[in-house]
KOLVOZA-596331 format. One record per atom (N, C-alpha, C): residue number from 1; residue in three letters; chain; atom name; x, y, z. Coordinates in Angstrom, 2 decimals, always signed. Example, Ala and Ser with C-alpha at 12.3 -4.5 7.8 and 13.67 -1.06 7.14 Angstrom:
KOLVOZA-596331
> nr, rest, kette, atom, xx, yy, zz
> 1, ALA, A, N, +13.19, -5.69, +7.80
> 1, ALA, A, CA, +12.30, -4.50, +7.80
> 1, ALA, A, C, +13.20, -3.30, +7.80
> 2, SER, A, N, +12.85, -2.25, +7.08
> 2, SER, A, CA, +13.67, -1.06, +7.14
> 2, SER, A, C, +12.90, +0.03, +7.87
end
This chain:
KOLVOZA-596331
> nr, rest, kette, atom, xx, yy, zz
> 1, MET, A, N, +142.44, +100.93, +92.70
> 1, MET, A, CA, +141.43, +100.12, +91.99
> 1, MET, A, C, +141.95, +99.77, +90.58
> 2, THR, A, N, +141.99, +98.53, +90.26
> 2, THR, A, CA, +142.46, +98.14, +88.92
> 2, THR, A, C, +141.31, +98.48, +87.86
> 3, SER, A, N, +141.73, +98.38, +86.55
> 3, SER, A, CA, +140.77, +98.80, +85.57
> 3, SER, A, C, +139.59, +97.73, +85.60
> 4, SER, A, N, +139.87, +96.44, +85.88
> 4, SER, A, CA, +138.85, +95.43, +85.86
> 4, SER, A, C, +137.90, +95.64, +87.07
> 5, GLU, A, N, +138.45, +96.06, +88.26
> 5, GLU, A, CA, +137.64, +96.35, +89.42
> 5, GLU, A, C, +136.77, +97.58, +89.14
> 6, HIS, A, N, +137.31, +98.56, +88.41
> 6, HIS, A, CA, +136.57, +99.80, +88.11
> 6, HIS, A, C, +135.40, +99.44, +87.17
> 7, PHE, A, N, +135.69, +98.54, +86.16
> 7, PHE, A, CA, +134.64, +98.18, +85.29
> 7, PHE, A, C, +133.47, +97.40, +85.97
> 8, CYS, A, N, +133.84, +96.54, +86.93
> 8, CYS, A, CA, +132.84, +95.83, +87.61
> 8, CYS, A, C, +131.98, +96.69, +88.51
> 9, ALA, A, N, +132.63, +97.72, +89.10
> 9, ALA, A, CA, +131.88, +98.65, +89.93
> 9, ALA, A, C, +130.91, +99.49, +89.13
> 10, THR, A, N, +131.40, +99.96, +87.95
> 10, THR, A, CA, +130.55, +100.83, +87.16
> 10, THR, A, C, +129.54, +100.07, +86.36
> 11, SER, A, N, +129.79, +98.80, +86.07
> 11, SER, A, CA, +128.81, +98.00, +85.33
> 11, SER, A, C, +127.61, +97.64, +86.17
> 12, LYS, A, N, +127.61, +97.84, +87.40
> 12, LYS, A, CA, +126.46, +97.50, +88.34
> 12, LYS, A, C, +125.59, +98.66, +88.56
> 13, VAL, A, N, +125.69, +99.73, +87.74
> 13, VAL, A, CA, +124.87, +100.88, +87.91
> 13, VAL, A, C, +123.94, +101.04, +86.75
> 14, ILE, A, N, +122.67, +101.33, +87.01
> 14, ILE, A, CA, +121.66, +101.57, +85.97
> 14, ILE, A, C, +121.35, +103.04, +86.08
> 15, ARG, A, N, +121.62, +103.82, +85.05
> 15, ARG, A, CA, +121.32, +105.33, +85.05
> 15, ARG, A, C, +119.96, +105.49, +84.39
> 16, ILE, A, N, +119.06, +106.15, +85.20
> 16, ILE, A, CA, +117.68, +106.38, +84.67
> 16, ILE, A, C, +117.30, +107.84, +84.88
> 17, ALA, A, N, +116.33, +108.23, +84.08
> 17, ALA, A, CA, +115.59, +109.47, +84.32
> 17, ALA, A, C, +114.20, +109.07, +84.76
> 18, ALA, A, N, +113.67, +109.67, +85.88
> 18, ALA, A, CA, +112.36, +109.28, +86.40
> 18, ALA, A, C, +111.58, +110.51, +86.66
> 19, ALA, A, N, +110.21, +110.37, +86.76
> 19, ALA, A, CA, +109.36, +111.49, +87.09
> 19, ALA, A, C, +108.42, +111.18, +88.28
> 20, VAL, A, N, +108.28, +112.24, +89.04
> 20, VAL, A, CA, +107.09, +112.32, +89.95
> 20, VAL, A, C, +106.08, +113.05, +89.02
> 21, LEU, A, N, +105.10, +112.17, +88.58
> 21, LEU, A, CA, +103.98, +112.76, +87.72
> 21, LEU, A, C, +102.85, +113.01, +88.57
> 22, ILE, A, N, +102.41, +114.25, +88.64
> 22, ILE, A, CA, +101.27, +114.68, +89.49
> 22, ILE, A, C, +100.16, +114.98, +88.54
> 23, GLY, A, N, +98.97, +114.33, +88.78
> 23, GLY, A, CA, +97.80, +114.56, +88.03
> 23, GLY, A, C, +96.98, +115.70, +88.58
> 24, PRO, A, N, +95.88, +116.12, +87.90
> 24, PRO, A, CA, +95.06, +117.20, +88.28
> 24, PRO, A, C, +94.53, +117.16, +89.69
> 25, ASP, A, N, +94.32, +115.90, +90.20
> 25, ASP, A, CA, +93.79, +115.74, +91.61
> 25, ASP, A, C, +94.83, +115.66, +92.64
> 26, GLY, A, N, +96.15, +115.83, +92.31
> 26, GLY, A, CA, +97.19, +115.76, +93.28
> 26, GLY, A, C, +97.84, +114.39, +93.51
> 27, ARG, A, N, +97.27, +113.35, +92.86
> 27, ARG, A, CA, +97.83, +111.98, +93.00
> 27, ARG, A, C, +99.01, +111.86, +92.15
> 28, THR, A, N, +99.84, +110.91, +92.42
> 28, THR, A, CA, +101.03, +110.63, +91.57
> 28, THR, A, C, +100.94, +109.23, +90.92
> 29, LEU, A, N, +101.49, +109.18, +89.70
> 29, LEU, A, CA, +101.44, +107.94, +88.92
> 29, LEU, A, C, +102.65, +107.06, +89.18
> 30, LEU, A, N, +102.31, +105.73, +89.41
> 30, LEU, A, CA, +103.34, +104.70, +89.56
> 30, LEU, A, C, +103.02, +103.67, +88.46
> 31, VAL, A, N, +104.10, +102.98, +88.05
> 31, VAL, A, CA, +103.99, +101.96, +87.01
> 31, VAL, A, C, +104.66, +100.72, +87.45
> 32, ARG, A, N, +104.08, +99.65, +86.87
> 32, ARG, A, CA, +104.67, +98.31, +87.10
> 32, ARG, A, C, +105.01, +97.64, +85.76
> 33, LYS, A, N, +106.31, +97.24, +85.62
> 33, LYS, A, CA, +106.72, +96.58, +84.36
> 33, LYS, A, C, +106.15, +95.20, +84.28
> 34, ARG, A, N, +105.92, +94.73, +83.10
> 34, ARG, A, CA, +105.47, +93.41, +82.81
> 34, ARG, A, C, +106.36, +92.29, +83.48
> 35, GLY, A, N, +105.73, +91.40, +84.14
> 35, GLY, A, CA, +106.46, +90.24, +84.79
> 35, GLY, A, C, +107.11, +90.66, +86.07
> 36, THR, A, N, +106.83, +91.85, +86.62
> 36, THR, A, CA, +107.39, +92.25, +87.91
> 36, THR, A, C, +106.30, +92.49, +88.90
> 37, ARG, A, N, +106.62, +92.77, +90.18
> 37, ARG, A, CA, +105.59, +92.97, +91.22
> 37, ARG, A, C, +105.62, +94.42, +91.71
> 38, ALA, A, N, +106.79, +95.03, +91.77
> 38, ALA, A, CA, +106.89, +96.39, +92.42
> 38, ALA, A, C, +106.58, +97.49, +91.51
> 39, PHE, A, N, +105.92, +98.46, +92.10
> 39, PHE, A, CA, +105.61, +99.74, +91.31
> 39, PHE, A, C, +106.76, +100.78, +91.56
> 40, MET, A, N, +106.88, +101.66, +90.59
> 40, MET, A, CA, +107.94, +102.57, +90.67
> 40, MET, A, C, +107.54, +103.85, +89.84
> 41, GLN, A, N, +108.42, +104.88, +89.90
> 41, GLN, A, CA, +108.21, +106.08, +89.09
> 41, GLN, A, C, +108.36, +105.68, +87.60
> 42, PRO, A, N, +107.56, +106.38, +86.79
> 42, PRO, A, CA, +107.76, +106.17, +85.32
> 42, PRO, A, C, +109.04, +106.80, +84.89
> 43, GLY, A, N, +109.56, +106.27, +83.82
> 43, GLY, A, CA, +110.91, +106.75, +83.29
> 43, GLY, A, C, +111.67, +105.61, +82.75
> 44, GLY, A, N, +113.04, +105.78, +82.53
> 44, GLY, A, CA, +113.77, +104.64, +81.97
> 44, GLY, A, C, +115.22, +105.09, +81.85
> 45, LYS, A, N, +115.93, +104.17, +81.23
> 45, LYS, A, CA, +117.39, +104.27, +81.07
> 45, LYS, A, C, +117.73, +105.53, +80.19
> 46, ILE, A, N, +118.86, +106.13, +80.61
> 46, ILE, A, CA, +119.39, +107.28, +79.90
> 46, ILE, A, C, +120.45, +106.75, +78.93
> 47, GLU, A, N, +120.22, +107.03, +77.61
> 47, GLU, A, CA, +121.19, +106.57, +76.58
> 47, GLU, A, C, +122.42, +107.45, +76.64
> 48, ALA, A, N, +123.51, +106.95, +76.13
> 48, ALA, A, CA, +124.81, +107.61, +76.18
> 48, ALA, A, C, +124.80, +109.07, +75.67
> 49, HIS, A, N, +124.08, +109.31, +74.55
> 49, HIS, A, CA, +124.00, +110.63, +73.93
> 49, HIS, A, C, +122.93, +111.57, +74.48
> 50, GLU, A, N, +122.18, +111.17, +75.48
> 50, GLU, A, CA, +120.95, +111.84, +75.88
> 50, GLU, A, C, +121.23, +112.72, +77.17
> 51, GLN, A, N, +120.61, +113.88, +77.24
> 51, GLN, A, CA, +120.40, +114.53, +78.48
> 51, GLN, A, C, +119.24, +113.80, +79.22
> 52, PRO, A, N, +119.34, +113.83, +80.61
> 52, PRO, A, CA, +118.31, +113.17, +81.44
> 52, PRO, A, C, +116.89, +113.56, +81.02
> 53, VAL, A, N, +116.61, +114.84, +80.94
> 53, VAL, A, CA, +115.29, +115.29, +80.69
> 53, VAL, A, C, +114.79, +114.79, +79.31
> 54, ASN, A, N, +115.66, +114.70, +78.29
> 54, ASN, A, CA, +115.28, +114.23, +77.00
> 54, ASN, A, C, +115.02, +112.69, +77.01
> 55, ALA, A, N, +115.79, +111.96, +77.92
> 55, ALA, A, CA, +115.53, +110.57, +78.03
> 55, ALA, A, C, +114.19, +110.30, +78.71
> 56, LEU, A, N, +113.83, +111.21, +79.70
> 56, LEU, A, CA, +112.56, +111.10, +80.37
> 56, LEU, A, C, +111.41, +111.32, +79.37
> 57, ALA, A, N, +111.54, +112.35, +78.53
> 57, ALA, A, CA, +110.49, +112.57, +77.56
> 57, ALA, A, C, +110.31, +111.41, +76.64
> 58, ARG, A, N, +111.43, +110.86, +76.09
> 58, ARG, A, CA, +111.37, +109.73, +75.28
> 58, ARG, A, C, +110.66, +108.53, +75.98
> 59, GLU, A, N, +111.05, +108.26, +77.17
> 59, GLU, A, CA, +110.54, +107.06, +77.90
> 59, GLU, A, C, +109.07, +107.29, +78.23
> 60, LEU, A, N, +108.63, +108.46, +78.62
> 60, LEU, A, CA, +107.17, +108.68, +78.91
> 60, LEU, A, C, +106.40, +108.50, +77.64
> 61, GLU, A, N, +106.91, +108.94, +76.50
> 61, GLU, A, CA, +106.16, +108.73, +75.25
> 61, GLU, A, C, +106.08, +107.23, +74.88
> 62, GLU, A, N, +107.21, +106.49, +75.08
> 62, GLU, A, CA, +107.28, +105.11, +74.74
> 62, GLU, A, C, +106.36, +104.23, +75.73
> 63, GLU, A, N, +106.42, +104.53, +76.99
> 63, GLU, A, CA, +105.79, +103.73, +78.06
> 63, GLU, A, C, +104.35, +104.14, +78.35
> 64, LEU, A, N, +104.04, +105.45, +78.22
> 64, LEU, A, CA, +102.67, +105.85, +78.59
> 64, LEU, A, C, +101.97, +106.59, +77.59
> 65, ALA, A, N, +102.47, +106.71, +76.36
> 65, ALA, A, CA, +101.86, +107.49, +75.26
> 65, ALA, A, C, +101.65, +108.93, +75.75
> 66, LEU, A, N, +102.61, +109.43, +76.52
> 66, LEU, A, CA, +102.48, +110.80, +77.09
> 66, LEU, A, C, +103.59, +111.67, +76.48
> 67, ASN, A, N, +103.12, +112.68, +75.85
> 67, ASN, A, CA, +104.08, +113.65, +75.26
> 67, ASN, A, C, +104.22, +114.85, +76.18
> 68, ILE, A, N, +105.46, +115.15, +76.63
> 68, ILE, A, CA, +105.74, +116.26, +77.48
> 68, ILE, A, C, +106.70, +117.26, +76.87
> 69, ASP, A, N, +106.63, +118.46, +77.29
> 69, ASP, A, CA, +107.63, +119.44, +76.91
> 69, ASP, A, C, +108.71, +119.35, +77.96
> 70, PRO, A, N, +109.98, +118.96, +77.48
> 70, PRO, A, CA, +111.06, +118.83, +78.50
> 70, PRO, A, C, +111.26, +120.07, +79.40
> 71, ALA, A, N, +110.94, +121.27, +78.82
> 71, ALA, A, CA, +111.07, +122.49, +79.52
> 71, ALA, A, C, +110.09, +122.60, +80.72
> 72, SER, A, N, +109.04, +121.75, +80.68
> 72, SER, A, CA, +108.04, +121.81, +81.80
> 72, SER, A, C, +108.41, +120.98, +82.95
> 73, ALA, A, N, +109.48, +120.19, +82.87
> 73, ALA, A, CA, +109.92, +119.28, +83.95
> 73, ALA, A, C, +110.84, +120.04, +84.85
> 74, THR, A, N, +110.59, +120.03, +86.21
> 74, THR, A, CA, +111.42, +120.60, +87.21
> 74, THR, A, C, +112.38, +119.62, +87.80
> 75, TYR, A, N, +113.70, +119.85, +87.73
> 75, TYR, A, CA, +114.69, +118.89, +88.22
> 75, TYR, A, C, +114.62, +118.87, +89.83
> 76, LEU, A, N, +114.54, +117.67, +90.32
> 76, LEU, A, CA, +114.42, +117.52, +91.77
> 76, LEU, A, C, +115.79, +117.03, +92.44
> 77, GLY, A, N, +116.64, +116.31, +91.65
> 77, GLY, A, CA, +117.85, +115.92, +92.19
> 77, GLY, A, C, +118.20, +114.46, +91.72
> 78, HIS, A, N, +119.31, +114.00, +92.32
> 78, HIS, A, CA, +119.93, +112.68, +92.00
> 78, HIS, A, C, +119.63, +111.72, +93.15
> 79, PHE, A, N, +119.09, +110.59, +92.93
> 79, PHE, A, CA, +118.71, +109.62, +93.96
> 79, PHE, A, C, +119.23, +108.26, +93.53
> 80, SER, A, N, +119.80, +107.48, +94.51
> 80, SER, A, CA, +120.32, +106.13, +94.24
> 80, SER, A, C, +119.67, +105.13, +95.32
> 81, ALA, A, N, +119.36, +103.89, +94.80
> 81, ALA, A, CA, +118.93, +102.88, +95.62
> 81, ALA, A, C, +119.13, +101.57, +94.94
> 82, PRO, A, N, +119.03, +100.42, +95.68
> 82, PRO, A, CA, +119.17, +99.08, +95.01
> 82, PRO, A, C, +118.04, +98.92, +94.02
> 83, ALA, A, N, +118.40, +98.32, +92.84
> 83, ALA, A, CA, +117.44, +98.05, +91.83
> 83, ALA, A, C, +116.51, +96.97, +92.24
> 84, VAL, A, N, +115.26, +97.11, +92.10
> 84, VAL, A, CA, +114.28, +96.11, +92.55
> 84, VAL, A, C, +114.19, +94.85, +91.61
> 85, ASN, A, N, +114.49, +95.06, +90.35
> 85, ASN, A, CA, +114.31, +93.97, +89.42
> 85, ASN, A, C, +115.63, +93.41, +88.88
> 86, GLU, A, N, +116.73, +93.97, +89.32
> 86, GLU, A, CA, +118.06, +93.54, +88.86
> 86, GLU, A, C, +118.99, +93.38, +90.09
> 87, PRO, A, N, +118.93, +92.18, +90.75
> 87, PRO, A, CA, +119.68, +91.97, +91.94
> 87, PRO, A, C, +121.22, +92.31, +91.69
> 88, GLY, A, N, +121.73, +93.00, +92.74
> 88, GLY, A, CA, +123.17, +93.36, +92.65
> 88, GLY, A, C, +123.40, +94.66, +91.95
> 89, PHE, A, N, +122.40, +95.26, +91.41
> 89, PHE, A, CA, +122.53, +96.56, +90.67
> 89, PHE, A, C, +122.01, +97.72, +91.53
> 90, GLU, A, N, +122.55, +98.87, +91.26
> 90, GLU, A, CA, +122.06, +100.07, +91.86
> 90, GLU, A, C, +121.46, +100.97, +90.81
> 91, VAL, A, N, +120.27, +101.57, +91.09
> 91, VAL, A, CA, +119.60, +102.47, +90.19
> 91, VAL, A, C, +120.09, +103.88, +90.65
> 92, GLN, A, N, +120.60, +104.62, +89.65
> 92, GLN, A, CA, +120.86, +106.07, +89.86
> 92, GLN, A, C, +119.90, +106.86, +89.03
> 93, ALA, A, N, +119.10, +107.63, +89.75
> 93, ALA, A, CA, +118.01, +108.34, +89.03
> 93, ALA, A, C, +118.19, +109.86, +89.02
> 94, GLU, A, N, +117.97, +110.45, +87.92
> 94, GLU, A, CA, +117.84, +111.89, +87.83
> 94, GLU, A, C, +116.34, +112.12, +87.87
> 95, LEU, A, N, +115.82, +112.82, +88.89
> 95, LEU, A, CA, +114.42, +112.84, +89.15
> 95, LEU, A, C, +113.83, +114.21, +88.77
> 96, PHE, A, N, +112.67, +114.20, +88.10
> 96, PHE, A, CA, +112.00, +115.36, +87.66
> 96, PHE, A, C, +110.51, +115.41, +88.16
> 97, LEU, A, N, +110.03, +116.57, +88.40
> 97, LEU, A, CA, +108.62, +116.79, +88.71
> 97, LEU, A, C, +107.86, +117.30, +87.54
> 98, LEU, A, N, +106.69, +116.70, +87.30
> 98, LEU, A, CA, +105.84, +117.09, +86.16
> 98, LEU, A, C, +104.36, +117.02, +86.57
> 99, HIS, A, N, +103.72, +118.15, +86.33
> 99, HIS, A, CA, +102.23, +118.19, +86.51
> 99, HIS, A, C, +101.60, +117.96, +85.19
> 100, ILE, A, N, +100.73, +117.06, +85.04
> 100, ILE, A, CA, +100.09, +116.72, +83.78
> 100, ILE, A, C, +98.59, +116.75, +83.90
> 101, GLN, A, N, +97.98, +117.05, +82.75
> 101, GLN, A, CA, +96.49, +116.96, +82.67
> 101, GLN, A, C, +96.03, +115.87, +81.79
> 102, GLN, A, N, +96.94, +115.27, +81.00
> 102, GLN, A, CA, +96.66, +114.26, +80.01
> 102, GLN, A, C, +96.38, +112.90, +80.67
> 103, SER, A, N, +95.65, +112.07, +79.97
> 103, SER, A, CA, +95.50, +110.74, +80.47
> 103, SER, A, C, +96.66, +109.86, +79.98
> 104, VAL, A, N, +96.94, +108.74, +80.61
> 104, VAL, A, CA, +98.02, +107.94, +80.29
> 104, VAL, A, C, +97.52, +106.54, +80.04
> 105, SER, A, N, +98.28, +105.75, +79.24
> 105, SER, A, CA, +97.86, +104.34, +79.07
> 105, SER, A, C, +99.14, +103.48, +78.96
> 106, PRO, A, N, +99.20, +102.36, +79.64
> 106, PRO, A, CA, +100.37, +101.53, +79.65
> 106, PRO, A, C, +100.72, +101.11, +78.24
> 107, ALA, A, N, +102.04, +101.18, +77.88
> 107, ALA, A, CA, +102.51, +100.73, +76.59
> 107, ALA, A, C, +103.91, +100.13, +76.83
> 108, ALA, A, N, +104.57, +99.67, +75.74
> 108, ALA, A, CA, +105.85, +99.04, +75.79
> 108, ALA, A, C, +105.83, +98.01, +76.87
> 109, GLU, A, N, +106.82, +98.08, +77.83
> 109, GLU, A, CA, +106.95, +97.04, +78.93
> 109, GLU, A, C, +106.05, +97.34, +80.09
> 110, ILE, A, N, +105.30, +98.38, +80.12
> 110, ILE, A, CA, +104.51, +98.68, +81.26
> 110, ILE, A, C, +103.22, +97.91, +81.25
> 111, GLU, A, N, +102.97, +97.14, +82.33
> 111, GLU, A, CA, +101.84, +96.23, +82.42
> 111, GLU, A, C, +100.66, +97.02, +83.14
> 112, GLU, A, N, +100.95, +97.80, +84.12
> 112, GLU, A, CA, +99.91, +98.42, +84.96
> 112, GLU, A, C, +100.36, +99.74, +85.34
> 113, VAL, A, N, +99.38, +100.68, +85.51
> 113, VAL, A, CA, +99.60, +102.05, +86.09
> 113, VAL, A, C, +98.64, +102.23, +87.23
> 114, GLN, A, N, +99.07, +102.94, +88.27
> 114, GLN, A, CA, +98.25, +103.23, +89.41
> 114, GLN, A, C, +98.44, +104.66, +89.83
> 115, TRP, A, N, +97.39, +105.38, +90.12
> 115, TRP, A, CA, +97.51, +106.71, +90.67
> 115, TRP, A, C, +97.30, +106.58, +92.22
> 116, ILE, A, N, +98.29, +107.09, +93.00
> 116, ILE, A, CA, +98.18, +106.98, +94.49
> 116, ILE, A, C, +98.31, +108.36, +95.08
> 117, ASP, A, N, +97.86, +108.46, +96.29
> 117, ASP, A, CA, +98.09, +109.68, +97.05
> 117, ASP, A, C, +99.55, +109.61, +97.47
> 118, PRO, A, N, +100.37, +110.61, +97.15
> 118, PRO, A, CA, +101.80, +110.60, +97.48
> 118, PRO, A, C, +102.07, +110.53, +98.99
> 119, CYS, A, N, +101.10, +110.81, +99.79
> 119, CYS, A, CA, +101.33, +110.70, +101.23
> 119, CYS, A, C, +101.29, +109.31, +101.80
> 120, GLY, A, N, +101.03, +108.33, +100.96
> 120, GLY, A, CA, +100.95, +106.93, +101.28
> 120, GLY, A, C, +101.61, +106.04, +100.31
> 121, ASP, A, N, +101.32, +104.78, +100.35
> 121, ASP, A, CA, +101.87, +103.83, +99.40
> 121, ASP, A, C, +100.85, +103.23, +98.53
> 122, GLY, A, N, +99.59, +103.64, +98.71
> 122, GLY, A, CA, +98.51, +103.10, +97.84
> 122, GLY, A, C, +98.25, +101.61, +98.07
> 123, GLY, A, N, +98.85, +101.00, +99.11
> 123, GLY, A, CA, +98.71, +99.58, +99.36
> 123, GLY, A, C, +99.47, +98.75, +98.41
> 124, LEU, A, N, +100.43, +99.31, +97.71
> 124, LEU, A, CA, +101.20, +98.60, +96.68
> 124, LEU, A, C, +102.57, +98.26, +97.18
> 125, GLU, A, N, +103.13, +97.21, +96.55
> 125, GLU, A, CA, +104.54, +96.91, +96.75
> 125, GLU, A, C, +105.31, +97.90, +95.92
> 126, LEU, A, N, +106.26, +98.62, +96.61
> 126, LEU, A, CA, +107.03, +99.66, +95.97
> 126, LEU, A, C, +108.42, +99.37, +95.82
> 127, ALA, A, N, +109.02, +99.81, +94.72
> 127, ALA, A, CA, +110.51, +99.64, +94.52
> 127, ALA, A, C, +111.22, +100.50, +95.65
> 128, PRO, A, N, +112.45, +100.02, +96.05
> 128, PRO, A, CA, +113.14, +100.71, +97.11
> 128, PRO, A, C, +113.33, +102.27, +96.88
> 129, LEU, A, N, +113.70, +102.59, +95.56
> 129, LEU, A, CA, +113.88, +103.97, +95.21
> 129, LEU, A, C, +112.65, +104.80, +95.46
> 130, THR, A, N, +111.47, +104.27, +95.04
> 130, THR, A, CA, +110.22, +105.00, +95.28
> 130, THR, A, C, +109.85, +105.03, +96.78
> 131, ARG, A, N, +109.91, +103.91, +97.40
> 131, ARG, A, CA, +109.46, +103.76, +98.83
> 131, ARG, A, C, +110.32, +104.49, +99.76
> 132, ASP, A, N, +111.69, +104.35, +99.62
> 132, ASP, A, CA, +112.59, +104.87, +100.66
> 132, ASP, A, C, +113.10, +106.22, +100.38
> 133, LEU, A, N, +113.10, +106.67, +99.10
> 133, LEU, A, CA, +113.64, +108.03, +98.81
> 133, LEU, A, C, +112.73, +108.97, +98.17
> 134, ILE, A, N, +112.07, +108.60, +97.01
> 134, ILE, A, CA, +111.39, +109.54, +96.21
> 134, ILE, A, C, +110.09, +110.00, +96.92
> 135, LEU, A, N, +109.28, +109.13, +97.30
> 135, LEU, A, CA, +108.07, +109.57, +98.00
> 135, LEU, A, C, +108.30, +110.33, +99.27
> 136, PRO, A, N, +109.27, +109.86, +100.18
> 136, PRO, A, CA, +109.49, +110.68, +101.27
> 136, PRO, A, C, +110.09, +112.08, +100.94
> 137, PHE, A, N, +111.00, +112.15, +99.92
> 137, PHE, A, CA, +111.55, +113.40, +99.56
> 137, PHE, A, C, +110.36, +114.38, +99.03
> 138, TYR, A, N, +109.54, +113.80, +98.24
> 138, TYR, A, CA, +108.38, +114.62, +97.69
> 138, TYR, A, C, +107.49, +115.11, +98.88
> 139, ARG, A, N, +107.20, +114.25, +99.78
> 139, ARG, A, CA, +106.37, +114.70, +100.98
> 139, ARG, A, C, +107.11, +115.74, +101.75
> 140, ASP, A, N, +108.40, +115.62, +101.96
> 140, ASP, A, CA, +109.09, +116.48, +102.88
> 140, ASP, A, C, +109.53, +117.80, +102.16
> 141, SER, A, N, +109.83, +117.74, +100.92
> 141, SER, A, CA, +110.42, +118.98, +100.25
> 141, SER, A, C, +109.32, +119.67, +99.36
> 142, VAL, A, N, +108.62, +118.94, +98.60
> 142, VAL, A, CA, +107.64, +119.61, +97.65
> 142, VAL, A, C, +106.33, +119.87, +98.29
> 143, LEU, A, N, +105.74, +118.95, +99.01
> 143, LEU, A, CA, +104.40, +119.16, +99.60
> 143, LEU, A, C, +104.44, +120.23, +100.71
> 144, THR, A, N, +105.54, +120.18, +101.46
> 144, THR, A, CA, +105.58, +121.11, +102.65
> 144, THR, A, C, +105.87, +122.48, +102.21
> 145, SER, A, N, +106.46, +122.71, +100.98
> 145, SER, A, CA, +106.74, +124.03, +100.48
> 145, SER, A, C, +105.58, +124.62, +99.61
> 146, ALA, A, N, +104.64, +123.73, +99.33
> 146, ALA, A, CA, +103.55, +124.16, +98.45
> 146, ALA, A, C, +102.59, +125.08, +99.23
end
C-alpha cells in the first residue's frame, strides 16, 4: 500500500465514543442530529489528545447537558459499521454502558432524543451501528447476563 492509498483508507474512518445510556426504567436513550433522519447512540468524535471515555463525557455534556463521572462508564468494546450520515465513511466506536438517573435535554447538534425499549427499535429509523451491532450486542450480552 502506498502512502497515498494508506491516507485514503484511514481518512474514511470516523472514530467516536458512544454510550448505551440506560435510564431508571430500563429504557435506552437514542439521539437524532439536526437535519438527519436516523437515531443513534449518544456520543461523538474522539479528539487526538483524548481517551475515549473522556471524549464520551465531553460529548454527553455538550449534546445532552449530562454530566457523568467517566469512572462510572463500563467499557463494552469496539464496534464498526458504515456511517449513516457520511456516505463512504466507516464509524469506529468505543462503546460504554452508563446507567443514569438524570434527565437529559437535546443541545448542540442534537435535534431529538427518544427513550426506547432496548429489545426493539422503538419504531424509529436507526443508524446501522445501532441497529445491526449495538442493540443486538446489548440484548445478547448485557441483558442475558443481568
